DRENRONU-756667 format. One line per 4 residues: their letters; for each residue x, y, z of N, C-alpha, C. Coordinates in Angstrom, 1 decimal. Example, Ala and Ser with C-alpha at 12.3 -4.5 7.8 and 13.67 -1.06 7.14 Angstrom:
REM DRENRONU-756667
as	13.2,-5.7,7.8,12.3,-4.5,7.8,13.2,-3.3,7.8  12.8,-2.2,7.1,13.7,-1.1,7.1,12.9,0.0,7.9
END
This chain:
REM DRENRONU-756667
mtsv	61.6,-1.6,-68.5,60.4,-1.6,-67.8,59.2,-1.8,-68.7  58.3,-2.8,-68.5,57.2,-3.2,-69.3,56.0,-2.4,-68.8  55.2,-1.8,-69.8,54.0,-1.1,-69.5,52.9,-1.6,-70.4  51.7,-1.0,-70.3,50.6,-1.4,-71.1,50.9,-1.0,-72.6
lfda	51.6,0.0,-72.8,51.8,0.5,-74.2,53.0,-0.2,-74.9  54.0,-0.7,-74.2,55.1,-1.3,-74.9,55.8,-2.2,-74.0  56.6,-3.1,-74.6,57.4,-4.0,-73.8,58.8,-3.5,-73.7  59.5,-3.8,-72.6,60.8,-3.3,-72.3,61.8,-3.9,-73.4
pgpr	62.6,-3.1,-74.0,63.5,-3.6,-75.1,64.6,-4.5,-74.5  64.9,-5.5,-75.3,65.9,-6.5,-74.9,67.3,-6.0,-75.3  68.3,-6.8,-75.2,69.7,-6.4,-75.5,69.8,-6.0,-77.0  69.2,-6.8,-77.9,69.3,-6.4,-79.3,68.6,-5.1,-79.7
akgr	67.4,-5.0,-79.1,66.7,-3.7,-79.3,67.4,-2.5,-78.8  68.0,-2.7,-77.6,68.8,-1.5,-77.1,70.0,-1.2,-78.0  70.6,-2.2,-78.5,71.7,-2.0,-79.4,71.2,-1.2,-80.7  70.1,-1.7,-81.2,69.6,-1.0,-82.4,69.2,0.5,-82.1
nily	68.6,0.7,-80.9,68.3,2.1,-80.6,69.5,3.0,-80.5  70.6,2.4,-79.9,71.8,3.2,-79.8,72.4,3.5,-81.2  72.3,2.5,-82.0,72.8,2.7,-83.4,72.0,3.7,-84.1  70.7,3.6,-84.0,69.9,4.6,-84.7,70.1,6.0,-84.2
svlf	70.3,6.1,-82.9,70.6,7.4,-82.2,71.9,8.0,-82.8  72.9,7.2,-82.8,74.2,7.7,-83.3,74.1,8.1,-84.8  73.4,7.3,-85.6,73.2,7.6,-87.0,72.5,9.0,-87.2  71.4,9.1,-86.3,70.7,10.4,-86.4,71.5,11.6,-86.1
viva	72.3,11.4,-85.0,73.2,12.6,-84.6,74.2,12.9,-85.8  74.7,11.9,-86.4,75.7,12.1,-87.5,75.0,12.8,-88.6  73.8,12.3,-89.0,73.1,12.9,-90.1,72.7,14.4,-89.8  72.2,14.6,-88.6,71.9,16.0,-88.2,73.1,16.9,-88.2
afvv	74.2,16.4,-87.7,75.4,17.2,-87.7,75.9,17.5,-89.2  75.7,16.5,-90.0,76.1,16.8,-91.4,75.2,17.8,-92.1  73.9,17.8,-91.8,72.9,18.7,-92.3,73.2,20.1,-91.8  73.5,20.2,-90.5,73.9,21.6,-90.0,75.2,22.1,-90.6
wwiv	76.1,21.2,-90.8,77.4,21.6,-91.4,77.2,22.1,-92.8  76.3,21.4,-93.6,76.0,21.7,-95.0,75.3,23.1,-95.1  74.4,23.3,-94.1,73.7,24.6,-94.1,74.6,25.7,-93.8  75.5,25.5,-92.9,76.5,26.6,-92.5,77.4,26.9,-93.7
vkld	77.9,25.9,-94.3,78.8,26.1,-95.5,78.1,26.8,-96.6  76.8,26.4,-96.9,76.1,27.1,-98.0,75.8,28.6,-97.6  75.5,28.9,-96.4,75.3,30.2,-95.9,76.5,31.0,-96.0  77.6,30.4,-95.6,78.9,31.1,-95.7,79.3,31.4,-97.1
dkhq	79.1,30.5,-98.0,79.4,30.7,-99.4,78.6,31.9,-100.0  77.4,32.1,-99.5,76.6,33.2,-100.0,76.8,34.5,-99.1  77.8,34.4,-98.2,78.1,35.6,-97.4,77.0,36.0,-96.4  76.1,35.0,-96.1,75.0,35.3,-95.2,75.5,35.3,-93.7
ldwa	76.6,34.8,-93.4,77.2,34.8,-92.1,78.2,35.9,-91.8  78.3,36.8,-92.8,79.2,37.9,-92.5,78.7,38.8,-91.4  79.6,39.3,-90.6,79.3,40.1,-89.5,78.5,41.4,-89.9  78.8,41.9,-91.1,78.1,43.1,-91.5,76.6,42.9,-91.6
kwkp	76.1,41.7,-91.9,74.7,41.4,-92.0,74.0,41.2,-90.7  74.8,40.9,-89.7,74.2,40.6,-88.3,74.5,41.8,-87.4  75.4,42.7,-87.8,75.8,43.8,-86.9,74.7,44.7,-86.5  73.7,45.0,-87.4,72.7,46.0,-87.1,71.8,45.6,-85.9
fftd	71.7,44.3,-85.7,70.9,43.8,-84.5,71.6,44.0,-83.2  72.8,44.2,-83.2,73.6,44.3,-82.0,74.2,45.7,-81.7  74.3,46.5,-82.8,74.9,47.8,-82.7,74.0,49.0,-83.0  73.0,48.8,-83.8,72.1,49.8,-84.3,70.7,49.7,-83.7
sqaw	70.4,50.6,-82.8,69.1,50.5,-82.1,67.9,50.8,-83.1  68.1,51.5,-84.2,67.1,51.8,-85.1,66.5,50.5,-85.8  67.3,49.5,-85.9,66.8,48.2,-86.4,65.7,47.7,-85.6  65.7,48.0,-84.3,64.7,47.5,-83.4,63.6,48.5,-83.2
ttyl	63.9,49.8,-83.0,62.9,50.8,-82.7,62.1,51.1,-84.0  62.7,51.0,-85.2,62.0,51.4,-86.4,61.2,50.2,-87.0  61.8,49.0,-86.9,61.2,47.9,-87.6,60.7,46.8,-86.7  61.6,46.2,-85.9,61.2,45.0,-85.2,60.2,45.2,-84.1
lpgl	60.5,46.2,-83.2,59.6,46.4,-82.1,58.2,46.9,-82.5  58.1,47.8,-83.5,56.7,48.1,-83.9,56.0,46.9,-84.5  56.7,46.1,-85.3,56.1,44.9,-85.8,55.6,43.9,-84.7  56.5,43.8,-83.7,56.2,42.9,-82.6,55.0,43.5,-81.8
gqtl	54.9,44.8,-81.7,53.8,45.4,-81.0,52.5,45.1,-81.7  52.5,45.2,-83.0,51.2,44.9,-83.8,50.9,43.5,-83.7  51.9,42.6,-83.7,51.6,41.2,-83.6,50.9,40.9,-82.2  51.5,41.4,-81.2,51.0,41.1,-79.8,49.6,41.8,-79.7
laaa	49.4,43.0,-80.3,48.1,43.6,-80.2,47.0,42.8,-80.8  47.3,42.4,-82.1,46.3,41.5,-82.8,46.0,40.2,-82.0  47.1,39.6,-81.5,46.9,38.4,-80.8,46.2,38.6,-79.5  46.5,39.6,-78.8,45.8,39.9,-77.5,44.3,40.1,-77.7
ismv	44.0,41.0,-78.7,42.6,41.3,-79.0,41.8,40.0,-79.4  42.5,39.2,-80.2,41.8,37.9,-80.7,41.6,37.0,-79.5  42.6,36.9,-78.6,42.5,36.0,-77.4,41.3,36.4,-76.5  41.3,37.7,-76.3,40.3,38.3,-75.3,38.9,38.0,-75.9
ialp	38.7,38.1,-77.2,37.4,37.9,-77.8,37.1,36.4,-78.0  38.1,35.6,-78.5,37.9,34.2,-78.9,37.7,33.3,-77.7  38.3,33.6,-76.5,38.2,32.7,-75.4,36.8,32.6,-74.8  36.2,33.8,-74.5,34.8,33.7,-74.0,33.8,33.3,-75.1
lgaa	34.1,33.7,-76.3,33.2,33.3,-77.4,33.2,31.8,-77.6  34.4,31.2,-77.6,34.6,29.8,-77.8,33.9,29.0,-76.6  34.1,29.5,-75.4,33.5,28.9,-74.2,32.0,28.9,-74.4  31.4,30.0,-74.8,30.0,30.1,-74.9,29.4,29.2,-76.0
fgia	30.1,29.1,-77.1,29.6,28.1,-78.1,29.9,26.7,-77.7  31.0,26.4,-77.0,31.2,25.0,-76.5,30.1,24.6,-75.6  29.7,25.5,-74.7,28.6,25.2,-73.7,27.3,25.1,-74.4  27.1,25.9,-75.4,25.8,25.9,-76.2,25.7,24.6,-76.9
rlsd	26.8,24.0,-77.4,26.7,22.7,-78.1,26.3,21.6,-77.2  26.3,21.8,-75.9,25.9,20.8,-74.9,24.5,21.0,-74.4  23.8,22.0,-74.9,22.5,22.3,-74.5,21.5,21.2,-74.7  20.5,21.1,-73.9,19.4,20.1,-74.1,18.4,20.6,-75.1
hawv	18.5,21.9,-75.4,17.5,22.5,-76.4,18.1,22.5,-77.8  17.4,21.9,-78.7,17.9,21.8,-80.1,18.0,23.2,-80.7  17.1,24.2,-80.4,17.2,25.5,-81.0,18.5,26.2,-80.6  19.1,25.8,-79.5,20.4,26.3,-79.1,21.6,25.5,-79.6
rvpa	21.4,24.2,-79.5,22.5,23.3,-79.8,22.8,23.2,-81.3  21.8,23.2,-82.1,22.0,23.0,-83.6,22.6,24.2,-84.2  22.1,25.5,-84.0,22.8,26.6,-84.5,24.2,26.8,-84.1  24.4,26.5,-82.8,25.8,26.6,-82.3,26.7,25.6,-83.0
ativ	26.3,24.4,-83.2,27.1,23.4,-83.9,27.3,23.7,-85.3  26.3,24.3,-86.0,26.4,24.7,-87.4,27.5,25.8,-87.5  27.4,26.8,-86.6,28.4,27.9,-86.7,29.8,27.4,-86.4  30.0,26.6,-85.4,31.3,26.1,-85.1,31.9,25.3,-86.2
effr	31.1,24.3,-86.7,31.6,23.5,-87.8,31.9,24.3,-89.1  31.1,25.3,-89.3,31.3,26.2,-90.5,32.6,26.9,-90.5  32.8,27.7,-89.4,34.0,28.5,-89.3,35.3,27.6,-89.0  35.1,26.5,-88.4,36.3,25.6,-88.2,36.7,25.0,-89.5
sipv	35.9,24.9,-90.5,36.2,24.2,-91.8,36.8,25.2,-92.8  36.8,26.5,-92.5,37.3,27.5,-93.5,38.7,27.9,-93.1  39.6,27.9,-94.0,41.0,28.4,-93.6,41.0,29.8,-93.1  41.8,30.1,-92.2,41.8,31.4,-91.5,42.2,32.5,-92.5
limm	43.0,32.2,-93.5,43.5,33.2,-94.5,42.3,33.6,-95.3  41.4,32.7,-95.7,40.2,33.1,-96.5,39.3,34.0,-95.7  39.1,33.7,-94.4,38.3,34.6,-93.5,38.9,36.0,-93.4  40.2,36.1,-93.3,40.9,37.4,-93.3,40.6,38.2,-94.6
liaf	40.7,37.5,-95.7,40.5,38.2,-97.0,39.0,38.6,-97.1  38.1,37.8,-96.7,36.7,38.2,-96.8,36.4,39.3,-95.8  36.9,39.2,-94.6,36.7,40.3,-93.6,37.3,41.6,-94.2  38.5,41.6,-94.8,39.1,42.8,-95.3,38.2,43.4,-96.4
evya	37.6,42.6,-97.3,36.7,43.2,-98.3,35.4,43.7,-97.7  34.9,43.0,-96.7,33.7,43.5,-96.1,33.9,44.8,-95.4  35.0,44.9,-94.7,35.3,46.2,-94.0,35.6,47.3,-95.1  36.1,47.0,-96.2,36.4,48.0,-97.3,35.2,48.5,-97.9
qyts	34.2,47.6,-98.2,33.0,48.0,-99.0,31.8,48.4,-98.1  31.7,47.8,-96.9,30.4,48.1,-96.2,30.6,48.8,-94.9  31.8,49.2,-94.5,32.0,49.9,-93.3,32.9,51.2,-93.5  32.9,52.0,-92.5,33.7,53.2,-92.6,35.1,53.1,-91.9
vstd	35.6,51.8,-91.7,36.9,51.6,-91.1,37.9,52.2,-92.0  38.9,52.9,-91.4,39.9,53.6,-92.2,40.8,52.6,-92.8  41.5,53.1,-93.8,42.5,52.2,-94.5,43.6,51.7,-93.6  44.0,52.6,-92.7,45.1,52.2,-91.8,44.7,51.1,-90.8
drpl	43.4,51.2,-90.4,43.0,50.2,-89.4,42.4,48.9,-90.0  42.1,49.0,-91.3,41.4,47.8,-91.9,42.2,46.5,-91.8  43.6,46.5,-92.0,44.3,45.3,-91.9,44.2,44.6,-90.5  44.3,45.5,-89.4,44.1,45.0,-88.1,42.8,44.4,-87.8
yavv	41.7,45.1,-88.3,40.4,44.6,-88.1,40.2,43.2,-88.8  40.7,43.1,-90.1,40.6,41.9,-90.8,41.3,40.7,-90.2  42.5,41.0,-89.7,43.3,39.9,-89.0,42.6,39.4,-87.8  42.1,40.4,-86.9,41.4,40.0,-85.7,40.2,39.3,-86.0
tglv	39.4,39.7,-87.0,38.1,39.0,-87.3,38.4,37.6,-87.7  39.3,37.4,-88.6,39.6,36.0,-89.1,40.1,35.1,-87.9  41.0,35.7,-87.1,41.5,34.9,-86.0,40.4,34.6,-85.0  39.5,35.5,-84.7,38.5,35.3,-83.7,37.5,34.2,-84.2
lyna	37.1,34.3,-85.5,36.1,33.4,-86.0,36.6,32.0,-86.0  37.9,31.8,-86.5,38.5,30.5,-86.6,38.8,29.9,-85.2  39.5,30.6,-84.4,40.0,30.1,-83.1,38.8,30.0,-82.1  37.8,30.8,-82.2,36.7,30.6,-81.3,36.0,29.3,-81.6
svla	35.9,28.9,-82.8,35.3,27.6,-83.2,36.1,26.4,-82.7  37.4,26.6,-82.8,38.3,25.5,-82.3,38.3,25.4,-80.8  38.3,26.6,-80.1,38.2,26.6,-78.7,36.9,26.1,-78.2  35.8,26.3,-79.0,34.5,25.7,-78.6,34.6,24.2,-78.5
eivr	35.3,23.6,-79.5,35.4,22.1,-79.4,36.3,21.7,-78.3  37.3,22.5,-77.9,38.1,22.1,-76.8,37.3,22.2,-75.5  36.5,23.2,-75.4,35.7,23.3,-74.2,34.7,22.2,-74.1  34.0,21.9,-75.2,33.1,20.8,-75.2,33.7,19.5,-74.9
agil	34.9,19.2,-75.5,35.6,17.9,-75.2,36.0,17.9,-73.7  36.5,19.0,-73.2,36.9,19.0,-71.8,35.8,18.8,-70.8  34.6,19.3,-71.1,33.5,19.0,-70.2,33.0,17.6,-70.3  33.0,17.1,-71.5,32.5,15.7,-71.7,33.5,14.7,-71.2
slpk	34.8,15.1,-71.0,35.8,14.2,-70.4,35.6,13.9,-68.9  34.8,14.7,-68.3,34.5,14.5,-66.8,33.6,13.3,-66.6  33.8,12.6,-65.5,32.9,11.5,-65.2,31.5,11.9,-65.1  30.5,11.1,-65.5,29.1,11.4,-65.5,28.6,11.5,-64.0
gqte	29.4,10.9,-63.1,29.0,11.0,-61.7,29.0,12.4,-61.2  29.8,13.3,-61.8,29.8,14.7,-61.3,28.5,15.3,-61.6  28.0,15.1,-62.8,26.7,15.7,-63.1,25.5,15.1,-62.3  25.6,13.8,-62.2,24.5,13.1,-61.4,24.5,13.5,-60.0
aaha	25.7,13.7,-59.4,25.7,14.1,-58.0,25.2,15.5,-57.8  25.5,16.4,-58.8,25.0,17.8,-58.7,23.5,17.8,-58.8  22.9,17.0,-59.7,21.5,16.9,-59.9,20.8,16.3,-58.6  21.5,15.4,-58.0,21.0,14.7,-56.8,20.8,15.7,-55.6
iglr	21.7,16.7,-55.6,21.5,17.7,-54.5,20.7,18.9,-54.9  20.1,18.8,-56.1,19.1,19.9,-56.5,19.6,21.0,-57.3  20.9,20.9,-57.9,21.4,21.9,-58.7,20.8,21.8,-60.1  20.5,23.0,-60.7,20.0,23.0,-62.1,21.2,22.8,-63.0
kgqt	20.9,22.6,-64.3,22.0,22.4,-65.3,23.0,23.6,-65.4  22.4,24.8,-65.4,23.3,26.0,-65.4,24.2,26.1,-64.2  23.6,25.8,-63.0,24.4,25.8,-61.8,25.5,24.7,-61.8  25.1,23.5,-62.3,26.1,22.4,-62.4,27.2,22.8,-63.3
mrsi	26.9,23.4,-64.5,28.0,23.8,-65.4,28.9,24.8,-64.8  28.3,25.8,-64.2,29.1,27.0,-63.7,29.9,26.6,-62.4  29.3,25.8,-61.6,29.9,25.6,-60.3,30.7,24.3,-60.2  30.5,23.3,-61.0,31.1,22.0,-60.9,31.9,21.6,-62.1
llpq	31.2,21.6,-63.3,31.9,21.1,-64.5,33.0,22.0,-65.0  32.7,23.3,-65.2,33.7,24.2,-65.8,34.9,24.3,-64.9  34.8,24.5,-63.6,36.0,24.6,-62.8,36.9,23.4,-62.8  36.3,22.2,-62.9,37.1,21.0,-63.0,37.7,20.8,-64.4
sita	37.0,21.2,-65.4,37.5,20.9,-66.7,38.6,21.9,-67.2  38.7,23.0,-66.5,39.6,24.1,-67.0,41.1,23.5,-66.9  41.4,22.8,-65.8,42.7,22.3,-65.7,43.0,21.3,-66.9  42.1,20.4,-67.2,42.3,19.5,-68.3,42.4,20.2,-69.6
mlpa	41.6,21.3,-69.8,41.6,22.0,-71.1,42.8,22.9,-71.3  43.5,23.3,-70.2,44.5,24.3,-70.3,45.6,24.1,-71.3  46.2,22.9,-71.3,47.2,22.7,-72.4,46.8,22.9,-73.8  45.6,22.4,-74.1,45.0,22.5,-75.4,44.7,24.0,-75.7
ivsq	44.2,24.7,-74.7,43.9,26.1,-74.9,45.1,26.9,-75.2  46.2,26.6,-74.4,47.4,27.4,-74.6,48.0,27.1,-76.0  47.9,25.8,-76.4,48.4,25.5,-77.8,47.7,26.3,-78.8  46.4,26.5,-78.6,45.6,27.3,-79.6,46.0,28.8,-79.5
lvvi	46.3,29.3,-78.3,46.8,30.7,-78.1,48.1,30.9,-78.8  49.0,29.9,-78.8,50.2,30.0,-79.5,50.0,30.1,-81.0  49.0,29.3,-81.5,48.6,29.3,-82.9,48.1,30.7,-83.3  47.4,31.4,-82.4,46.9,32.7,-82.7,48.0,33.7,-82.9
vkdt	49.1,33.6,-82.0,50.2,34.5,-82.2,50.9,34.2,-83.5  51.1,33.0,-83.9,51.8,32.7,-85.1,50.9,33.0,-86.4  49.6,32.9,-86.3,48.7,33.1,-87.4,48.6,34.6,-87.7  49.0,35.5,-86.9,49.0,36.9,-87.2,49.9,37.2,-88.4
aigg	50.9,36.3,-88.6,51.8,36.5,-89.8,51.1,36.3,-91.1  49.9,35.6,-91.1,49.2,35.4,-92.4,48.7,36.8,-92.8  48.3,37.6,-91.9,47.8,38.9,-92.2,48.8,39.8,-92.9  50.1,39.6,-92.5,51.1,40.4,-93.1,51.3,40.1,-94.6
slvn	51.1,38.9,-95.0,51.3,38.5,-96.4,50.1,38.7,-97.2  48.9,38.8,-96.6,47.7,38.8,-97.4,47.1,40.2,-97.4  47.0,40.9,-96.3,46.3,42.1,-96.2,47.2,43.3,-95.8  48.5,43.0,-95.9,49.5,44.0,-95.6,49.4,44.5,-94.2
fsel	49.2,43.6,-93.3,49.2,44.0,-91.8,50.6,44.1,-91.4  50.9,45.2,-90.7,52.3,45.5,-90.4,52.8,44.8,-89.1  52.7,43.4,-89.2,53.2,42.6,-88.1,54.7,42.3,-88.1  55.1,41.4,-87.3,56.6,41.2,-87.1,57.2,40.7,-88.4
insv	56.7,39.7,-89.0,57.3,39.1,-90.2,57.2,40.1,-91.4  56.2,40.9,-91.4,56.1,41.9,-92.5,57.1,43.0,-92.4  57.8,43.1,-91.3,58.8,44.1,-91.1,60.2,43.6,-91.7  60.3,42.4,-92.1,61.5,41.8,-92.6,61.9,42.5,-93.9
rpls	60.9,42.7,-94.8,61.3,43.2,-96.1,61.9,44.6,-96.0  61.3,45.6,-95.3,61.9,46.9,-95.2,63.2,46.9,-94.4  63.2,46.0,-93.4,64.5,45.9,-92.6,65.6,45.4,-93.4  65.3,44.3,-94.2,66.4,43.8,-95.1,66.8,44.8,-96.1
aayg	65.9,45.5,-96.7,66.3,46.5,-97.7,67.1,47.7,-97.1  66.9,48.0,-95.8,67.6,49.1,-95.2,69.0,48.7,-94.8  69.3,47.4,-94.6,70.6,46.9,-94.1,71.3,45.9,-95.0  71.1,46.1,-96.3,71.9,45.4,-97.2,71.5,44.0,-97.5
anti	70.3,43.7,-97.7,69.8,42.4,-98.1,70.2,41.3,-97.2  70.0,41.5,-95.9,70.4,40.5,-94.9,69.1,39.7,-94.5  68.5,39.1,-95.5,67.2,38.5,-95.2,67.3,37.3,-94.3  68.3,36.5,-94.4,68.5,35.3,-93.5,68.7,35.8,-92.1
acft	69.5,36.8,-91.9,69.7,37.3,-90.5,68.4,37.8,-90.0  67.6,38.6,-90.8,66.3,39.1,-90.3,65.3,38.0,-89.9  65.2,37.0,-90.8,64.3,36.0,-90.4,64.7,35.2,-89.2  66.0,35.0,-89.1,66.5,34.3,-87.9,66.2,35.1,-86.6
vvav	66.4,36.4,-86.6,66.1,37.2,-85.4,64.6,37.1,-85.1  63.8,37.2,-86.2,62.3,37.2,-86.0,61.9,35.8,-85.4  62.5,34.8,-85.9,62.2,33.4,-85.4,62.5,33.3,-83.9  63.7,33.9,-83.5,64.0,33.9,-82.1,63.0,34.6,-81.3
iyii	62.5,35.7,-81.8,61.5,36.5,-81.1,60.3,35.7,-80.9  59.8,35.1,-82.0,58.6,34.2,-81.9,58.8,33.1,-80.8  60.0,32.5,-80.8,60.3,31.4,-79.9,60.2,32.0,-78.4  60.8,33.1,-78.2,60.7,33.7,-76.8,59.3,34.0,-76.4
vnfs	58.5,34.6,-77.3,57.1,35.0,-77.0,56.3,33.7,-76.7  56.4,32.7,-77.6,55.6,31.5,-77.4,56.0,30.7,-76.2  57.4,30.7,-76.0,57.9,29.9,-74.8,57.4,30.6,-73.5  57.4,31.9,-73.5,56.9,32.6,-72.3,55.4,32.3,-72.1
ltsf	54.7,32.3,-73.1,53.2,32.0,-73.0,53.0,30.6,-72.5  53.8,29.6,-73.0,53.7,28.2,-72.6,54.2,28.1,-71.2  55.2,28.7,-70.8,55.7,28.6,-69.4,54.7,29.2,-68.4  54.1,30.3,-68.8,53.1,30.9,-67.9,51.9,29.9,-67.7
atwl	51.5,29.3,-68.8,50.4,28.3,-68.7,50.8,27.1,-67.9  52.0,26.6,-68.0,52.5,25.5,-67.1,52.5,25.9,-65.7  52.9,27.1,-65.4,52.9,27.6,-64.0,51.4,27.7,-63.5  50.6,28.2,-64.3,49.2,28.4,-63.9,48.5,27.0,-63.7
ekrl	48.8,26.0,-64.6,48.2,24.7,-64.4,48.7,24.1,-63.1  49.9,24.2,-62.7,50.4,23.7,-61.5,49.7,24.4,-60.3  49.5,25.7,-60.4,48.8,26.4,-59.3,47.4,25.9,-59.2  46.7,25.7,-60.3,45.3,25.2,-60.3,45.3,23.8,-59.7
ragk	46.2,22.9,-60.1,46.2,21.6,-59.6,46.5,21.6,-58.1  47.4,22.4,-57.6,47.8,22.5,-56.2,46.6,23.0,-55.4  45.9,23.9,-56.0,44.8,24.5,-55.3,43.6,23.5,-55.0  43.6,22.5,-55.9,42.5,21.5,-55.7,42.8,20.4,-54.7
kstg	44.1,20.4,-54.3,44.4,19.3,-53.3,43.8,19.6,-52.0  43.3,18.6,-51.3,42.6,18.7,-50.0,43.6,19.2,-48.9  43.1,20.2,-48.1,43.9,20.7,-47.0,43.2,20.5,-45.7  42.1,19.7,-45.7,41.3,19.5,-44.5,42.0,18.6,-43.5
avls	41.7,18.8,-42.2,42.3,18.0,-41.2,41.5,16.6,-41.1  42.3,15.6,-40.8,41.7,14.2,-40.6,41.0,14.1,-39.3  39.8,13.7,-39.2,39.1,13.6,-37.9,39.4,12.3,-37.3  39.6,12.4,-36.0,39.8,11.2,-35.2,38.5,10.4,-34.9
aasv	38.6,9.2,-34.5,37.4,8.4,-34.2,36.7,8.9,-33.0  37.4,9.5,-32.1,36.8,10.1,-30.9,35.9,11.3,-31.2  36.2,11.9,-32.3,35.5,13.2,-32.6,34.1,12.9,-33.3  33.8,11.7,-33.6,32.6,11.3,-34.3,31.6,10.8,-33.3
dtgg	30.4,11.4,-33.1,29.4,11.1,-32.2,28.3,10.2,-32.9  28.2,9.0,-32.6,27.2,8.1,-33.2,26.2,7.6,-32.3  26.0,8.1,-31.1,25.1,7.6,-30.2,24.0,8.5,-29.9  22.9,7.9,-29.4,21.8,8.7,-28.8,20.7,9.1,-29.8
tgtt	21.0,9.9,-30.8,20.0,10.5,-31.6,19.7,9.7,-32.9  20.5,8.7,-33.2,20.3,7.9,-34.4,20.9,8.6,-35.6  21.5,9.7,-35.4,22.2,10.4,-36.5,23.7,10.5,-36.2  24.5,10.8,-37.2,25.9,10.9,-37.0,26.3,12.4,-36.9
gvqp	26.9,12.8,-35.9,27.3,14.2,-35.7,28.8,14.3,-35.5  29.4,15.4,-35.8,30.8,15.6,-35.7,31.0,16.6,-34.6  31.8,16.2,-33.6,32.1,17.1,-32.5,33.4,17.8,-32.7  33.6,19.0,-32.2,34.9,19.7,-32.4,36.0,18.9,-31.7
vkad	37.1,18.9,-32.4,38.3,18.2,-31.9,39.1,19.1,-30.9  39.2,18.7,-29.7,39.9,19.6,-28.7,41.4,19.4,-28.8  42.1,20.4,-28.7,43.6,20.3,-28.8,44.1,19.9,-27.4  45.1,19.1,-27.5,45.8,18.6,-26.2,46.5,19.8,-25.5
a	46.3,19.8,-24.2,47.0,20.8,-23.5,48.5,20.7,-23.5
END
């Protein structure tokens, strides 16, 4: 089938595609086999290294679940703060007033350009030297601060791009009926752009969940990946098994978040579909007064 983006492949192209697919499968199978062999040679596939995750509940209650709880806590706090903050800065960048637009753009571009790990380190030192935050809470505060500053700036650009992607006729029609810019943004532009922005917003939320791991390696935040070291030490240097289980947990969490966003997007799109009844020609009164009126449609007996 030919489209605007590409031409339909001919017989030779189809043959090449099949050949490339077969070669890719063979190479992928060889790589998987080589990895399994190497792991087996190093005794990383021995049942003794994987057994604690299936038979010993302390591996979960002492190490994995507390680490997962800290990861979700930091991610949830960061999401709750970054989403409205990013929306506010994104809308501020569209302001007609330079004294609002320019500072907002400066803040967004500044924090979007700095790696999140640097912001976590700076926040950790600031909390250590200039605040009374306790040593136990300091890593959480630093991680949340870095995630909020970076992701709010990214979300601000997502919001701005989502609003600008709407047709200009939406704004012009709102102004034509007398709505002010604030009313137009709140009642017309934002509700319509949310559906378009949702996939990008969810992608950024997944990034927030994964970036909590940076705090574990830099500021000793007791998140999920940071629990691998004591867990591996307690169960006989089963580092590969620990990282594999942690990776599966991350996949489950992020897949659940993405699935919820997909369901929510479908609900939002379904809610925007028209459910009004179609008026018949007989229900429209065009005579007498020079104006067009709509008469109630009587149901047939």
